[in-house]
A tleap script that builds the chain and sets N, CA, C and O, in Angstrom:
source leaprc.protein.ff14SB
mol = sequence {
  NMET ARG GLN SER GLY PHE THR LEU ILE GLU
  VAL LEU VAL ALA LEU ALA ILE VAL ALA ILE
  SER LEU GLY ALA GLY LEU ARG ALA ALA GLY
  VAL LEU THR ASP ASN ALA GLN ARG LEU SER
  ASP VAL VAL ALA ALA GLN TRP CYS ALA GLU
  ASN GLN LEU THR GLY LEU ARG ILE SER ARG
  THR TYR PRO GLY VAL GLY ASP ALA ASP PHE
  GLY CYS GLU GLN LEU GLY ARG SER TYR PRO
  GLY LYS LEU VAL THR ARG PRO THR PRO ASN
  PRO SER PHE ARG ARG VAL ASP ALA VAL VAL
  SER ASP ALA GLU GLY ARG PRO LEU LEU THR
  LEU SER THR VAL LEU ALA ARG CPRO
}
set mol.1.N position { 225.078 33.279 26.342 }
set mol.1.CA position { 225.947 32.485 27.156 }
set mol.1.C position { 225.147 31.318 27.765 }
set mol.1.O position { 224.107 31.512 28.395 }
set mol.2.N position { 225.652 30.143 27.560 }
set mol.2.CA position { 224.971 28.937 28.016 }
set mol.2.C position { 225.576 28.474 29.340 }
set mol.2.O position { 226.797 28.385 29.472 }
set mol.3.N position { 224.712 28.178 30.325 }
set mol.3.CA position { 225.196 27.716 31.621 }
set mol.3.C position { 225.146 26.195 31.656 }
set mol.3.O position { 224.208 25.580 31.147 }
set mol.4.N position { 226.161 25.601 32.259 }
set mol.4.CA position { 226.172 24.147 32.372 }
set mol.4.C position { 225.760 23.752 33.777 }
set mol.4.O position { 225.922 24.517 34.728 }
set mol.5.N position { 225.226 22.549 33.893 }
set mol.5.CA position { 224.774 22.036 35.192 }
set mol.5.C position { 223.734 20.960 34.974 }
set mol.5.O position { 223.456 20.573 33.839 }
set mol.6.N position { 223.164 20.482 36.050 }
set mol.6.CA position { 222.169 19.427 35.973 }
set mol.6.C position { 220.778 20.038 36.001 }
set mol.6.O position { 220.526 21.036 36.676 }
set mol.7.N position { 219.885 19.411 35.250 }
set mol.7.CA position { 218.497 19.867 35.297 }
set mol.7.C position { 217.820 19.244 36.513 }
set mol.7.O position { 218.354 18.316 37.120 }
set mol.8.N position { 216.688 19.739 36.850 }
set mol.8.CA position { 215.935 19.231 37.998 }
set mol.8.C position { 215.565 17.761 37.784 }
set mol.8.O position { 215.605 16.970 38.726 }
set mol.9.N position { 215.210 17.399 36.570 }
set mol.9.CA position { 214.853 16.012 36.266 }
set mol.9.C position { 216.047 15.091 36.505 }
set mol.9.O position { 215.877 14.020 37.089 }
set mol.10.N position { 217.226 15.468 36.081 }
set mol.10.CA position { 218.425 14.654 36.273 }
set mol.10.C position { 218.734 14.460 37.752 }
set mol.10.O position { 219.111 13.364 38.167 }
set mol.11.N position { 218.582 15.489 38.533 }
set mol.11.CA position { 218.824 15.399 39.974 }
set mol.11.C position { 217.803 14.480 40.629 }
set mol.11.O position { 218.166 13.679 41.490 }
set mol.12.N position { 216.536 14.576 40.241 }
set mol.12.CA position { 215.498 13.717 40.817 }
set mol.12.C position { 215.721 12.245 40.445 }
set mol.12.O position { 215.524 11.358 41.276 }
set mol.13.N position { 216.125 11.991 39.219 }
set mol.13.CA position { 216.417 10.612 38.810 }
set mol.13.C position { 217.587 10.051 39.621 }
set mol.13.O position { 217.543 8.906 40.070 }
set mol.14.N position { 218.626 10.858 39.803 }
set mol.14.CA position { 219.781 10.415 40.592 }
set mol.14.C position { 219.373 10.139 42.037 }
set mol.14.O position { 219.828 9.156 42.622 }
set mol.15.N position { 218.531 10.981 42.623 }
set mol.15.CA position { 218.054 10.758 43.989 }
set mol.15.C position { 217.201 9.491 44.088 }
set mol.15.O position { 217.286 8.760 45.075 }
set mol.16.N position { 216.387 9.232 43.074 }
set mol.16.CA position { 215.571 8.021 43.072 }
set mol.16.C position { 216.458 6.775 43.016 }
set mol.16.O position { 216.194 5.795 43.714 }
set mol.17.N position { 217.497 6.807 42.199 }
set mol.17.CA position { 218.413 5.672 42.107 }
set mol.17.C position { 219.120 5.436 43.440 }
set mol.17.O position { 219.256 4.291 43.870 }
set mol.18.N position { 219.565 6.491 44.089 }
set mol.18.CA position { 220.231 6.376 45.393 }
set mol.18.C position { 219.259 5.825 46.439 }
set mol.18.O position { 219.631 4.973 47.246 }
set mol.19.N position { 218.004 6.314 46.424 }
set mol.19.CA position { 217.013 5.850 47.406 }
set mol.19.C position { 216.724 4.358 47.220 }
set mol.19.O position { 216.628 3.623 48.203 }
set mol.20.N position { 216.587 3.909 45.984 }
set mol.20.CA position { 216.328 2.490 45.725 }
set mol.20.C position { 217.520 1.643 46.159 }
set mol.20.O position { 217.344 0.572 46.739 }
set mol.21.N position { 218.723 2.116 45.882 }
set mol.21.CA position { 219.931 1.379 46.282 }
set mol.21.C position { 220.038 1.279 47.796 }
set mol.21.O position { 220.369 0.216 48.321 }
set mol.22.N position { 219.767 2.356 48.497 }
set mol.22.CA position { 219.822 2.333 49.968 }
set mol.22.C position { 218.748 1.409 50.535 }
set mol.22.O position { 219.003 0.685 51.497 }
set mol.23.N position { 217.557 1.427 49.953 }
set mol.23.CA position { 216.490 0.534 50.409 }
set mol.23.C position { 216.880 -0.925 50.237 }
set mol.23.O position { 216.639 -1.738 51.130 }
set mol.24.N position { 217.480 -1.269 49.103 }
set mol.24.CA position { 217.931 -2.651 48.873 }
set mol.24.C position { 219.027 -3.036 49.862 }
set mol.24.O position { 219.049 -4.164 50.353 }
set mol.25.N position { 219.931 -2.114 50.154 }
set mol.25.CA position { 220.996 -2.385 51.121 }
set mol.25.C position { 220.450 -2.617 52.516 }
set mol.25.O position { 220.923 -3.506 53.224 }
set mol.26.N position { 219.464 -1.833 52.923 }
set mol.26.CA position { 218.852 -2.023 54.243 }
set mol.26.C position { 218.117 -3.356 54.315 }
set mol.26.O position { 218.158 -4.032 55.342 }
set mol.27.N position { 217.453 -3.733 53.242 }
set mol.27.CA position { 216.752 -5.016 53.217 }
set mol.27.C position { 217.752 -6.165 53.337 }
set mol.27.O position { 217.511 -7.120 54.075 }
set mol.28.N position { 218.856 -6.079 52.627 }
set mol.28.CA position { 219.879 -7.128 52.696 }
set mol.28.C position { 220.465 -7.220 54.107 }
set mol.28.O position { 220.704 -8.319 54.608 }
set mol.29.N position { 220.695 -6.085 54.741 }
set mol.29.CA position { 221.225 -6.092 56.110 }
set mol.29.C position { 220.218 -6.718 57.075 }
set mol.29.O position { 220.603 -7.444 57.991 }
set mol.30.N position { 218.931 -6.437 56.869 }
set mol.30.CA position { 217.898 -7.037 57.710 }
set mol.30.C position { 217.833 -8.545 57.550 }
set mol.30.O position { 217.666 -9.269 58.532 }
set mol.31.N position { 217.963 -9.022 56.323 }
set mol.31.CA position { 217.944 -10.463 56.069 }
set mol.31.C position { 219.150 -11.132 56.720 }
set mol.31.O position { 219.020 -12.219 57.284 }
set mol.32.N position { 220.311 -10.506 56.652 }
set mol.32.CA position { 221.502 -11.063 57.291 }
set mol.32.C position { 221.328 -11.152 58.801 }
set mol.32.O position { 221.744 -12.131 59.420 }
set mol.33.N position { 220.718 -10.138 59.393 }
set mol.33.CA position { 220.461 -10.145 60.833 }
set mol.33.C position { 219.504 -11.282 61.192 }
set mol.33.O position { 219.724 -11.993 62.172 }
set mol.34.N position { 218.437 -11.456 60.398 }
set mol.34.CA position { 217.485 -12.545 60.651 }
set mol.34.C position { 218.167 -13.905 60.527 }
set mol.34.O position { 217.911 -14.799 61.332 }
set mol.35.N position { 219.027 -14.067 59.531 }
set mol.35.CA position { 219.736 -15.330 59.353 }
set mol.35.C position { 220.672 -15.615 60.524 }
set mol.35.O position { 220.795 -16.762 60.953 }
set mol.36.N position { 221.329 -14.581 61.042 }
set mol.36.CA position { 222.221 -14.774 62.190 }
set mol.36.C position { 221.426 -15.207 63.415 }
set mol.36.O position { 221.880 -16.069 64.167 }
set mol.37.N position { 220.249 -14.626 63.629 }
set mol.37.CA position { 219.412 -15.013 64.765 }
set mol.37.C position { 218.909 -16.447 64.587 }
set mol.37.O position { 218.881 -17.220 65.544 }
set mol.38.N position { 218.520 -16.793 63.380 }
set mol.38.CA position { 218.052 -18.159 63.102 }
set mol.38.C position { 219.165 -19.174 63.361 }
set mol.38.O position { 218.926 -20.225 63.955 }
set mol.39.N position { 220.376 -18.859 62.915 }
set mol.39.CA position { 221.508 -19.759 63.140 }
set mol.39.C position { 221.772 -19.922 64.633 }
set mol.39.O position { 222.041 -21.030 65.097 }
set mol.40.N position { 221.698 -18.838 65.380 }
set mol.40.CA position { 221.895 -18.903 66.826 }
set mol.40.C position { 220.829 -19.787 67.479 }
set mol.40.O position { 221.143 -20.583 68.364 }
set mol.41.N position { 219.577 -19.653 67.049 }
set mol.41.CA position { 218.495 -20.476 67.599 }
set mol.41.C position { 218.686 -21.948 67.268 }
set mol.41.O position { 218.452 -22.806 68.119 }
set mol.42.N position { 219.107 -22.254 66.045 }
set mol.42.CA position { 219.290 -23.649 65.641 }
set mol.42.C position { 220.445 -24.288 66.408 }
set mol.42.O position { 220.357 -25.449 66.807 }
set mol.43.N position { 221.526 -23.537 66.616 }
set mol.43.CA position { 222.663 -24.070 67.386 }
set mol.43.C position { 222.244 -24.346 68.827 }
set mol.43.O position { 222.579 -25.394 69.380 }
set mol.44.N position { 221.513 -23.413 69.435 }
set mol.44.CA position { 221.045 -23.623 70.811 }
set mol.44.C position { 220.073 -24.800 70.879 }
set mol.44.O position { 220.104 -25.578 71.833 }
set mol.45.N position { 219.212 -24.933 69.870 }
set mol.45.CA position { 218.274 -26.064 69.831 }
set mol.45.C position { 219.028 -27.379 69.694 }
set mol.45.O position { 218.631 -28.384 70.284 }
set mol.46.N position { 220.101 -27.385 68.929 }
set mol.46.CA position { 220.894 -28.609 68.792 }
set mol.46.C position { 221.535 -28.986 70.118 }
set mol.46.O position { 221.579 -30.164 70.471 }
set mol.47.N position { 222.035 -27.998 70.858 }
set mol.47.CA position { 222.598 -28.289 72.188 }
set mol.47.C position { 221.539 -28.912 73.090 }
set mol.47.O position { 221.814 -29.873 73.808 }
set mol.48.N position { 220.320 -28.356 73.049 }
set mol.48.CA position { 219.231 -28.891 73.877 }
set mol.48.C position { 218.924 -30.340 73.510 }
set mol.48.O position { 218.808 -31.199 74.384 }
set mol.49.N position { 218.796 -30.605 72.213 }
set mol.49.CA position { 218.467 -31.960 71.758 }
set mol.49.C position { 219.587 -32.939 72.108 }
set mol.49.O position { 219.324 -34.047 72.575 }
set mol.50.N position { 220.825 -32.533 71.882 }
set mol.50.CA position { 221.951 -33.410 72.208 }
set mol.50.C position { 222.006 -33.695 73.703 }
set mol.50.O position { 222.290 -34.824 74.103 }
set mol.51.N position { 221.741 -32.695 74.531 }
set mol.51.CA position { 221.737 -32.902 75.984 }
set mol.51.C position { 220.681 -33.929 76.394 }
set mol.51.O position { 220.949 -34.799 77.223 }
set mol.52.N position { 219.488 -33.831 75.818 }
set mol.52.CA position { 218.418 -34.771 76.164 }
set mol.52.C position { 218.760 -36.193 75.725 }
set mol.52.O position { 218.591 -37.142 76.491 }
set mol.53.N position { 219.239 -36.337 74.494 }
set mol.53.CA position { 219.563 -37.679 73.992 }
set mol.53.C position { 220.769 -38.278 74.711 }
set mol.53.O position { 220.802 -39.482 74.965 }
set mol.54.N position { 221.748 -37.456 75.036 }
set mol.54.CA position { 222.905 -37.938 75.789 }
set mol.54.C position { 222.491 -38.372 77.193 }
set mol.54.O position { 222.995 -39.368 77.712 }
set mol.55.N position { 221.581 -37.633 77.800 }
set mol.55.CA position { 221.064 -38.014 79.117 }
set mol.55.C position { 220.398 -39.382 79.090 }
set mol.55.O position { 220.549 -40.168 80.026 }
set mol.56.N position { 219.657 -39.671 78.014 }
set mol.56.CA position { 219.038 -40.994 77.891 }
set mol.56.C position { 220.096 -42.083 77.736 }
set mol.56.O position { 219.985 -43.157 78.327 }
set mol.57.N position { 221.129 -41.796 76.932 }
set mol.57.CA position { 222.188 -42.801 76.738 }
set mol.57.C position { 222.935 -43.070 78.037 }
set mol.57.O position { 223.218 -44.221 78.370 }
set mol.58.N position { 223.252 -42.010 78.768 }
set mol.58.CA position { 224.009 -42.149 80.018 }
set mol.58.C position { 223.202 -42.898 81.080 }
set mol.58.O position { 223.758 -43.695 81.835 }
set mol.59.N position { 221.901 -42.645 81.137 }
set mol.59.CA position { 221.071 -43.285 82.164 }
set mol.59.C position { 220.856 -44.766 81.892 }
set mol.59.O position { 220.412 -45.498 82.776 }
set mol.60.N position { 221.166 -45.217 80.682 }
set mol.60.CA position { 221.038 -46.621 80.289 }
set mol.60.C position { 219.636 -47.170 80.570 }
set mol.60.O position { 219.467 -48.322 80.967 }
set mol.61.N position { 218.647 -46.315 80.352 }
set mol.61.CA position { 217.267 -46.766 80.496 }
set mol.61.C position { 216.706 -47.050 79.107 }
set mol.61.O position { 217.119 -46.446 78.117 }
set mol.62.N position { 215.771 -47.967 79.056 }
set mol.62.CA position { 215.103 -48.296 77.802 }
set mol.62.C position { 213.777 -47.553 77.814 }
set mol.62.O position { 212.848 -47.956 78.514 }
set mol.63.N position { 213.679 -46.468 77.044 }
set mol.63.CA position { 212.482 -45.616 77.151 }
set mol.63.C position { 211.236 -46.321 76.614 }
set mol.63.O position { 211.295 -47.114 75.674 }
set mol.64.N position { 210.116 -46.003 77.244 }
set mol.64.CA position { 208.844 -46.523 76.769 }
set mol.64.C position { 208.385 -45.749 75.540 }
set mol.64.O position { 208.797 -44.611 75.317 }
set mol.65.N position { 207.540 -46.372 74.758 }
set mol.65.CA position { 207.008 -45.716 73.565 }
set mol.65.C position { 206.060 -44.605 73.995 }
set mol.65.O position { 205.223 -44.797 74.877 }
set mol.66.N position { 206.196 -43.456 73.372 }
set mol.66.CA position { 205.330 -42.323 73.688 }
set mol.66.C position { 206.063 -41.001 73.546 }
set mol.66.O position { 207.196 -40.952 73.067 }
set mol.67.N position { 205.404 -39.936 73.966 }
set mol.67.CA position { 205.963 -38.589 73.875 }
set mol.67.C position { 206.192 -38.038 75.278 }
set mol.67.O position { 205.430 -38.317 76.204 }
set mol.68.N position { 207.254 -37.251 75.417 }
set mol.68.CA position { 207.553 -36.595 76.690 }
set mol.68.C position { 208.053 -35.184 76.401 }
set mol.68.O position { 208.933 -34.981 75.564 }
set mol.69.N position { 207.482 -34.222 77.101 }
set mol.69.CA position { 207.907 -32.826 76.931 }
set mol.69.C position { 209.115 -32.533 77.802 }
set mol.69.O position { 209.302 -33.131 78.861 }
set mol.70.N position { 209.929 -31.599 77.332 }
set mol.70.CA position { 211.051 -31.105 78.136 }
set mol.70.C position { 211.270 -29.633 77.802 }
set mol.70.O position { 210.822 -29.139 76.767 }
set mol.71.N position { 211.957 -28.959 78.687 }
set mol.71.CA position { 212.323 -27.560 78.478 }
set mol.71.C position { 213.826 -27.410 78.599 }
set mol.71.O position { 214.489 -28.183 79.292 }
set mol.72.N position { 214.349 -26.421 77.927 }
set mol.72.CA position { 215.790 -26.224 77.923 }
set mol.72.C position { 216.068 -24.727 77.858 }
set mol.72.O position { 215.367 -23.981 77.175 }
set mol.73.N position { 217.087 -24.308 78.570 }
set mol.73.CA position { 217.507 -22.908 78.519 }
set mol.73.C position { 218.931 -22.861 77.983 }
set mol.73.O position { 219.841 -23.460 78.556 }
set mol.74.N position { 219.112 -22.151 76.891 }
set mol.74.CA position { 220.430 -21.971 76.275 }
set mol.74.C position { 220.557 -20.518 75.843 }
set mol.74.O position { 219.612 -19.935 75.313 }
set mol.75.N position { 221.712 -19.947 76.068 }
set mol.75.CA position { 221.995 -18.571 75.636 }
set mol.75.C position { 220.946 -17.583 76.129 }
set mol.75.O position { 220.627 -16.611 75.444 }
set mol.76.N position { 220.408 -17.839 77.328 }
set mol.76.CA position { 219.432 -16.927 77.914 }
set mol.76.C position { 218.039 -17.015 77.325 }
set mol.76.O position { 217.207 -16.150 77.595 }
set mol.77.N position { 217.762 -18.030 76.531 }
set mol.77.CA position { 216.436 -18.196 75.923 }
set mol.77.C position { 215.899 -19.576 76.268 }
set mol.77.O position { 216.665 -20.519 76.462 }
set mol.78.N position { 214.589 -19.686 76.343 }
set mol.78.CA position { 213.947 -20.965 76.652 }
set mol.78.C position { 213.488 -21.630 75.357 }
set mol.78.O position { 212.933 -20.986 74.467 }
set mol.79.N position { 213.735 -22.930 75.278 }
set mol.79.CA position { 213.346 -23.710 74.112 }
set mol.79.C position { 212.512 -24.899 74.577 }
set mol.79.O position { 213.033 -25.772 75.271 }
set mol.80.N position { 211.239 -24.955 74.216 }
set mol.80.CA position { 210.444 -26.139 74.546 }
set mol.80.C position { 210.784 -27.272 73.594 }
set mol.80.O position { 211.128 -27.044 72.434 }
set mol.81.N position { 210.684 -28.492 74.095 }
set mol.81.CA position { 210.998 -29.633 73.260 }
set mol.81.C position { 210.143 -30.835 73.590 }
set mol.81.O position { 209.404 -30.853 74.575 }
set mol.82.N position { 210.263 -31.836 72.743 }
set mol.82.CA position { 209.497 -33.062 72.931 }
set mol.82.C position { 210.379 -34.239 72.523 }
set mol.82.O position { 211.006 -34.227 71.463 }
set mol.83.N position { 210.413 -35.253 73.383 }
set mol.83.CA position { 211.069 -36.520 73.045 }
set mol.83.C position { 209.989 -37.458 72.524 }
set mol.83.O position { 209.035 -37.772 73.236 }
set mol.84.N position { 210.139 -37.900 71.291 }
set mol.84.CA position { 209.172 -38.787 70.651 }
set mol.84.C position { 209.836 -40.151 70.506 }
set mol.84.O position { 210.780 -40.309 69.732 }
set mol.85.N position { 209.339 -41.136 71.254 }
set mol.85.CA position { 209.919 -42.479 71.242 }
set mol.85.C position { 208.987 -43.409 70.489 }
set mol.85.O position { 207.794 -43.490 70.779 }
set mol.86.N position { 209.562 -44.117 69.505 }
set mol.86.CA position { 208.790 -45.022 68.665 }
set mol.86.C position { 209.485 -46.388 68.602 }
set mol.86.O position { 210.709 -46.476 68.703 }
set mol.87.N position { 208.695 -47.441 68.435 }
set mol.87.CA position { 209.303 -48.769 68.298 }
set mol.87.C position { 209.976 -48.911 66.934 }
set mol.87.O position { 209.692 -48.163 65.999 }
set mol.88.N position { 210.866 -49.880 66.849 }
set mol.88.CA position { 211.515 -50.218 65.584 }
set mol.88.C position { 211.139 -51.665 65.238 }
set mol.88.O position { 210.584 -52.375 66.077 }
set mol.89.N position { 211.431 -52.096 64.033 }
set mol.89.CA position { 211.136 -53.500 63.698 }
set mol.89.C position { 211.834 -54.501 64.622 }
set mol.89.O position { 211.319 -55.595 64.851 }
set mol.90.N position { 212.992 -54.133 65.148 }
set mol.90.CA position { 213.704 -54.985 66.101 }
set mol.90.C position { 213.269 -54.567 67.503 }
set mol.90.O position { 213.506 -53.422 67.886 }
set mol.91.N position { 212.648 -55.442 68.279 }
set mol.91.CA position { 212.136 -55.054 69.605 }
set mol.91.C position { 213.223 -54.687 70.615 }
set mol.91.O position { 212.905 -54.197 71.699 }
set mol.92.N position { 214.481 -54.909 70.289 }
set mol.92.CA position { 215.567 -54.540 71.203 }
set mol.92.C position { 216.027 -53.098 71.026 }
set mol.92.O position { 216.934 -52.645 71.725 }
set mol.93.N position { 215.408 -52.376 70.099 }
set mol.93.CA position { 215.801 -50.993 69.837 }
set mol.93.C position { 214.587 -50.081 69.824 }
set mol.93.O position { 213.479 -50.503 69.492 }
set mol.94.N position { 214.808 -48.838 70.188 }
set mol.94.CA position { 213.782 -47.795 70.111 }
set mol.94.C position { 214.384 -46.576 69.419 }
set mol.94.O position { 215.539 -46.219 69.651 }
set mol.95.N position { 213.589 -45.953 68.574 }
set mol.95.CA position { 213.999 -44.701 67.938 }
set mol.95.C position { 213.478 -43.545 68.786 }
set mol.95.O position { 212.305 -43.505 69.155 }
set mol.96.N position { 214.377 -42.605 69.087 }
set mol.96.CA position { 213.997 -41.445 69.881 }
set mol.96.C position { 214.335 -40.188 69.074 }
set mol.96.O position { 215.477 -39.986 68.662 }
set mol.97.N position { 213.318 -39.351 68.858 }
set mol.97.CA position { 213.495 -38.065 68.188 }
set mol.97.C position { 213.355 -36.955 69.221 }
set mol.97.O position { 212.378 -36.915 69.970 }
set mol.98.N position { 214.332 -36.056 69.259 }
set mol.98.CA position { 214.243 -34.864 70.105 }
set mol.98.C position { 213.866 -33.706 69.185 }
set mol.98.O position { 214.656 -33.297 68.335 }
set mol.99.N position { 212.657 -33.183 69.361 }
set mol.99.CA position { 212.153 -32.087 68.538 }
set mol.99.C position { 212.172 -30.826 69.399 }
set mol.99.O position { 211.489 -30.755 70.420 }
set mol.100.N position { 212.955 -29.834 68.985 }
set mol.100.CA position { 213.082 -28.589 69.740 }
set mol.100.C position { 212.427 -27.473 68.926 }
set mol.100.O position { 212.643 -27.354 67.720 }
set mol.101.N position { 211.623 -26.657 69.613 }
set mol.101.CA position { 210.878 -25.581 68.953 }
set mol.101.C position { 211.313 -24.228 69.494 }
set mol.101.O position { 212.010 -24.138 70.505 }
set mol.102.N position { 210.885 -23.174 68.798 }
set mol.102.CA position { 211.127 -21.826 69.301 }
set mol.102.C position { 209.984 -21.444 70.241 }
set mol.102.O position { 209.090 -22.251 70.497 }
set mol.103.N position { 210.012 -20.228 70.748 }
set mol.103.CA position { 209.019 -19.785 71.727 }
set mol.103.C position { 207.605 -19.776 71.142 }
set mol.103.O position { 206.634 -19.910 71.886 }
set mol.104.N position { 207.475 -19.619 69.824 }
set mol.104.CA position { 206.161 -19.600 69.174 }
set mol.104.C position { 205.670 -20.999 68.810 }
set mol.104.O position { 204.563 -21.150 68.294 }
set mol.105.N position { 206.486 -22.025 69.076 }
set mol.105.CA position { 206.092 -23.395 68.793 }
set mol.105.C position { 206.490 -23.898 67.416 }
set mol.105.O position { 206.123 -25.014 67.047 }
set mol.106.N position { 207.218 -23.121 66.656 }
set mol.106.CA position { 207.691 -23.573 65.340 }
set mol.106.C position { 208.910 -24.469 65.530 }
set mol.106.O position { 209.848 -24.088 66.230 }
set mol.107.N position { 208.913 -25.654 64.918 }
set mol.107.CA position { 210.066 -26.556 65.086 }
set mol.107.C position { 211.345 -25.943 64.528 }
set mol.107.O position { 211.365 -25.429 63.409 }
set mol.108.N position { 212.407 -26.002 65.318 }
set mol.108.CA position { 213.722 -25.519 64.889 }
set mol.108.C position { 214.606 -26.663 64.419 }
set mol.108.O position { 215.366 -26.521 63.460 }
set mol.109.N position { 214.500 -27.802 65.106 }
set mol.109.CA position { 215.440 -28.888 64.862 }
set mol.109.C position { 214.853 -30.200 65.341 }
set mol.109.O position { 214.158 -30.244 66.356 }
set mol.110.N position { 215.136 -31.275 64.605 }
set mol.110.CA position { 214.820 -32.626 65.045 }
set mol.110.C position { 216.093 -33.445 64.975 }
set mol.110.O position { 216.732 -33.536 63.927 }
set mol.111.N position { 216.452 -34.036 66.095 }
set mol.111.CA position { 217.653 -34.862 66.183 }
set mol.111.C position { 217.214 -36.258 66.618 }
set mol.111.O position { 216.449 -36.394 67.573 }
set mol.112.N position { 217.685 -37.286 65.934 }
set mol.112.CA position { 217.237 -38.647 66.186 }
set mol.112.C position { 218.376 -39.543 66.619 }
set mol.112.O position { 219.535 -39.313 66.272 }
set mol.113.N position { 218.032 -40.568 67.381 }
set mol.113.CA position { 218.985 -41.599 67.757 }
set mol.113.C position { 218.234 -42.909 67.936 }
set mol.113.O position { 217.005 -42.931 68.005 }
set mol.114.N position { 218.978 -43.987 68.009 }
set mol.114.CA position { 218.409 -45.306 68.289 }
set mol.114.C position { 219.055 -45.806 69.574 }
set mol.114.O position { 220.279 -45.827 69.703 }
set mol.115.N position { 218.212 -46.208 70.525 }
set mol.115.CA position { 218.707 -46.703 71.807 }
set mol.115.C position { 218.446 -48.209 71.890 }
set mol.115.O position { 217.388 -48.698 71.491 }
set mol.116.N position { 219.437 -48.927 72.417 }
set mol.116.CA position { 219.328 -50.386 72.555 }
set mol.116.C position { 218.860 -50.738 73.971 }
set mol.116.O position { 219.074 -49.986 74.923 }
set mol.117.N position { 218.234 -51.873 74.075 }
set mol.117.CA position { 217.829 -52.386 75.386 }
set mol.117.C position { 219.114 -52.702 76.160 }
set mol.117.O position { 220.012 -53.353 75.627 }
set mol.118.N position { 219.208 -52.236 77.435 }
set mol.118.CA position { 220.439 -52.510 78.200 }
set mol.118.C position { 220.593 -53.965 78.551 }
set mol.118.O position { 221.574 -54.346 79.190 }
savepdb mol mol.pdb
quit
């Protein structure tokens, strides 16, 4: 009389396939979580940069050439930034770049504008 069922090798192969599939699924979920955090940081950095550049436009000041540091708090996190002002070929305009970084100093976003002499 012959008994039917799975051999030990077949069961181990099936377990290995399930383990590899679960590992790939966990890795994909981790990547999605990292991407969501990155998107949140970039959106907050954009708010910071827009706030700084809008403040310059509203104040109607003609910024001097050079760099200026600023800090910004959005969504409960701090974002360091730098306003980089450079001359343009037309002396009546200045290019201003707002560079916002994460807490480790890695740049998240650069937003640029051109300001005219008032």
